[in-house]
N, C-alpha and C positions, 0 to 999 in steps of 0.2 A: 504494500500500500504506500502510495506516495505521500510523504509528509509535507504539509503546507506550513510554511514559516511566515509569520506575520512580521511587520516592520520592527516591532519591539523585540521579537526573538532574534532577528538578524542583527540589530544594533547591539543587543546584549552579547550575542555570540561573537561579534567583531571585537567588542571590548574585552571579552574573556580571552580570545586569541592574542590580543595585544598585550594584556597583562601577563599571560603565560610567556610570550616572546620576551618581554622586558625582564621577567623573573629569571628565565633561563639565561638570557644574555648577561644580566647582572651577576648571576652566580658564576658563569664561565669566565667573565672578565675579571671578577674579584679573585678567583682561584688562580687564574693565569698570572695576574699581576703580582700576587703574593709570592708565588713560586719563582717568578723571575727576579723579584727583589731579593729573595733568599739566595738564589744562585749568584746574583751580582755581589751580595755581601760576602759570601764565603769565597768567591773567586778573588775579590779584592783583599780579603784577609790573608789568603794563602799567598797572593802575590806580594803583599806587604812584608811577609817574612823574608822573602828573597831580596826585596829592595832594601830592607833594613840591614841585612847582612852585607850587601854590596856597598852601602854607604859607610858602615862601620869598619870595613876593611879597605878604606881608601880607594873606593871605586874599582874594586877588583873582586874576583870570585875565589880568592884565596881562602882555603879552609871550608869551602861550601859543603864538602862531603860530611862535615861534622855538624851540619845544621840540625838544630833541635826543633821539633814541631811544637806548637803552642798547646796542643791537647795532651793531657797526662796519659790518656789511653793510647795515643799514638806513640808516646815516649816508651810506654810499656810494650806496645806491640807495633813496631815500626813498619811492619808489612801489611797493616790492615787496609791500606789503600795505596795505589801505585802513584808515584809522583816522580817527575823527571825534569831536569833543567838542561837546556841546550845552549851552547854559546852562539854568538852571531855567525860563527863559521860552520855551525852544525854539529860540533862535537858535544858529547854527553859530559856535562860537568857534575851532574848530581842525579842519582837514581835511587829510589827506595821502593821496594816492592818485591813480589815473589814471581812475577811474570817476565815476559820478554819486552825490553824497552822498545824494540822495533814495532811490536804489535800495539803498544800503548800509543806510539806516535801515529799509527794508522787509524786507530779507533777512539783514542782518548780526546778529552777536551783540551783546548789550547788557549793560551793567553801570553801576550808579549810582556816583557819586563822593560819599562821605560823609566829612565832616570834623567831628569832635566831635559826632557824632549828627545833623548837618544835611546834607541833600542839597544839593550845590553844583553838580552837573552830571551829565551822562549820556554814557557812552562807547559808541561803536558801532565794531565791527571785523569784517572778514571772517574773521579768525582771530586768536586771542590770541597765538600765538607767531610769531616771525619765521621766515624760511626756514631760517636756521642752527639756531635752536632746534627747528624742526620735524624737521630731520635728526637732531638729538640724541635727540629724543623717539622718532622712528621706530626708531633704533638700539637704544635701551634697551628699547622695547616688543618688538622682534624678539628680543632676548636673553632677556627675560622670557618670551616666547612659547615659546622652546625649553625653558627651565627649567620653565615651567608645564606643558608636555607630558611632559617627562622624569620629573619627580617623581611625578605621578599615575600614569604608566605603570608605573614601578617599584613604587609602592605598590599599584597594582591587581593586578599580577602576584603580589606577596606575599600580598595579600588573597585572590586566587583559589586560591593554593596552600593557604593556611590554610583556606579554604572547602572545598576538596576533602578535606582531612584531617578537618575537622569533619563533613562530610557522611558520610564513611565511619564516623566515630566514632558519629554519631547512628544510622545505619542498621545498624550492626553487631548491636545487640540484636535488631532486626527480622529480620535474616538468620538469627539463631539460632532465632527463633521459627517461621520458615516451615517448616523440616523437621518440627517438632513438630506444627504445624497440619496438615501433609500426613499425618502418622502418624494423627492423630485422624480425618481424613477417610476414610482407608482402614481404620480400625478397629484399628490397632495400639496396643493399650492394655495396661497403663498407661504413662504417660510421666512423666518428671521432668526439668525443665529447670533447670540451676543458676541461682540468682538472684544476679547479680553487682553489681547496683546497687539503691539504695533510692529511685530517682526513679520517674517514671511508667512507664518501661519495666520496672522491677522489679515494680511493682504489676501490670502486665499479665502478666508472667511468672508471678507468684504466682496470679493469677486463672486463667491457662491451666492451670497445674498442678492447681489445685482443680477446674477443669472436667473435666480429664482423669481425675482420681480419681472424680468423680461419674459420669462416663460409664462408667468401668470398673465401678463398683459397679452402675450401672443395667444394664449388659450382663450382669454376673454374676447379678443378680436375674432378668433375663429368661431366662437360660439355666437357672437353677434352678427358675423358676416352673413350667415344664411338668413337670419331674421331681418337684417337690414335690406338685403336684396329682395326678400319676399315682400317687405313693406314697400319698397320702391316700386315693385311690379304690381302690387295689389291695387294701388290707387288708379293707375291708368287702365288696368284691366277691368276694374269695377266700372269705371266711367264708360269704357267701350261696351261692356256687357249691358249696362243700363240703357245706353242709346240704341243698341241693337234690339233690345227687347221692346223699346218704345216704337222703333221702326216696324217691328214684326206685328205689334198690336195695332198700329195705325192702319196697316193694310192698304196703303195708298202710295202714290208717288213720293219719293224722298226729296224734299227740298235741299238745296246745297248747304243752307245754314245748319241743317241737322247733322250733316256729315263733317262740318268743320271741327267740332269738339273731338270727334273720333280721329280725325286727321292729326289734330294737335297731340293727342295722347300717343298715337302711333309714332309721331316724330320724337316725342320724349322717350318712348320705349327704345327706339332705334338709337337715340343719343346715349341712353344709359348703357345699352349693350355694347355700343362702340367704345364708350369710355372705359368700361370694365375690361374689354378686350385689349385696348391700348395700355391700360394700367398693368394688366397681367403680363403682357409682352415686355414692358419696361422693367418690371420687377424681376423677370426671368432673364434679363439681359439679351432679349431677342428682338428688341425694337429696331426696326430698320431706319437709319437716318441718312438723308441725302444732304450731307454737309458741304458747305462751300463758304468762302469769305463773304460776309454781308455787313453793310453799314447798319448799325442798330438805330440810327436817328430816323431814317425814313420808315423803318418798320414800326417804331413806337409812334411816330406821327400818324400813320394810317389808323392805328388802333384808337388813338386819342380823337381823331376826327370822327370815327364811328360812334364814339360815346359822347361827343361834345354836345349834341342836342339835348340829351337827358341831363347833362351837367348844367347847361345853361338854364334849362327849365327849373332846376332846383337851386339855381344861383350858387353853384359850386365852382370855384376857380380851379382850373387844371394848369399848374405852373410848371413850365419846362426849363431845365437848366442843362445845356449841352456844351461840350468843349468846342473850340474853334476848329480843331482838326477832326476829320472823320475817325471813328473808332470801329474797326472791322473785327468781327468775331467769326470763328469757324463754326457755323451752326446750320441746322436744318430750319430754314425760315418758317416753314409751315408749323413745325412743332413749337418753336419759340414764340410764334405769333399766338398760339393757343395759350402758352404759359403767361405771357404778358397780358393777354386779354382777360384771363381768369383773375390775375392779380388786380388789374384796373377795375374790373367789374365788381370785385369784392370791395375795393376801396370806395367805389361810388355807392355801393349798396349800404355800407355802414357809416357813411359820412352824412351828417345832418345838413339840411339846407343852410346855405351861407358859409359852409366849410371850405376846406381847401385840400387839394391833392397835389403833391409835389413829385415830379419825375426828374431824377438827376442821373446824369451819365458821366462817368469818369473812368480812368484807367489806373491801375496800381500793380505793384509787383508782389507776388506771394511765392516764397521759396524759389526765388530766381526765375519765376515764370510770370509773364505779363498777362493780366486779366482785365476784362472790361466789367465794370461794376454798374449795375442798374438798380437804383433805389426808388421805391414807390412808397411814399409816406402820406398818410391821411390824418385828418384832425377829428376822427370819429370817437366813439365811446371808449375804445381800447379793449384789451383782452386781459383777464385776470392771469396772474403769473402761473397759477396751478393748471391752467388750461393750455398753456403754450406747448408743452411737450406732446400733446395729442393733436395739434393743429393739422398735421400732415397725414393723419390716419384716414383710412377710407370711411366714408359716411359720417365723419365727425362734423358736428355743427356747434359753433360757440353758443348760439341761442337755440336750445332744443325746441323751444316753443314755435320757432319759425317752421312754416310748411315748406314742402319741396318746391312750391310755386314761388314763394317769396324769398326763400333762403338757399335755393339750389339743392342738389342731391348730395352734397358733401364729398364730391370726388375731385373737385377742381384743384384744391391744394395738393392732394395726394398725387394727381397727375403732374402738376407743376414740378413737384419735388423729383419725381422719377424722370421726367423729361430733362430737367437741368442736370441731374447726376449722370444721365446717359450721355450728355455732352461733356462729361468730366468737369462739371462746374459745381457750384455750391449755392444753396439757398438757405436763408436764415430769416428769423422774424424777431423783432423787438416790439414790445408794447407796454403801455402803462395806462391803467384805467383812468379815464377822464382826459387823457392827453393824445390818444391816437395810437396808430399801429404803423410800423415800417417793415417792409419786406426788402431784402437785399439779395440780388442775384449776381453771381460772379461767373463769368464765362471766359475760357481761354481766348486770347487774341489770335487772329490768324497770322 
């Protein structure tokens, strides 16, 4: 059966391996260091015997064969270790042991005797310490062996306990996120997880909360979409059905004025279906654009002239502010005409008599790219801040009390947003209740 390791187990396992590695490394390094230090000490001690003799005999090896070792045991048993001294010419000056000097020089340990920077001989030994010193070395190393095991073991246990606590501390935020992720998976929305830290886990929590809110909104949009479409279709279909029944009951020739309401509703239905189709294509990235360089001034002027009679009737000033030089943008003129028409119709619809609509055109640079900016601002009632994030949603109306005849179908701004973004542009809105609303469209220059 395959074992499933959670993140906490993996973290703790990694810490345990690290502690074990450090413990073994510490023990090995300590033992090796102590052994080398002992070897260096006994080598220096043995060498110093020969250096002292050399200095005491006026820088000569005279009488070296009578050299007494420092250890009493060696004095009693001079052959308990092999030791030899060779001159700089290679001759044997001193040898003590029971074996063959030649074999000692092949397999033994070696150290040069240096006095005042000059090599005066070479020492060979089967070991640097005497038997008595070897026992002392063995005892001390055994004691250090016990300490070297005990200290890392205690330290390792403490480190593992701290690692266990740290693992739980690290995985605790994840354990709080898992139920929320499960809720999202089964569609239990919205969710809100308390953000308790400002580290990476806190950022993940905030991102998950944001994702949950977005999914909740998307689910709400999905639920309302069918209802909104049904609502938009129901009214014209009801009107058509009502007039058709009247025609059938009348049983006489149909006057043209009777067919006009039916024709109006058919036109509205066709426009609704076409708008939904265009919006769906734009959202899917499949909207076909016939883009070419176009001066936005004539395009805006044509739309303004179309709406000018209504504006004059309601005493609304439409003020234009254009630069002296033409500003060309790479656009599909038909699509962008629809965008600016929707924005200007909205501005006209929500501006009271005697108000003003300003249309400004300028260019600017954004991330080293040149853009044309079109600003349409009105002096209407304005939009509450909490409604602005939903302004570009399908079928969204700022004033829900408005009918589809007086307030539109709620698709104009959604279409405007998708069309602008299809041109690699940007659209934004700013509004303040009682002061008016401003839409800004940015399009890449040609």
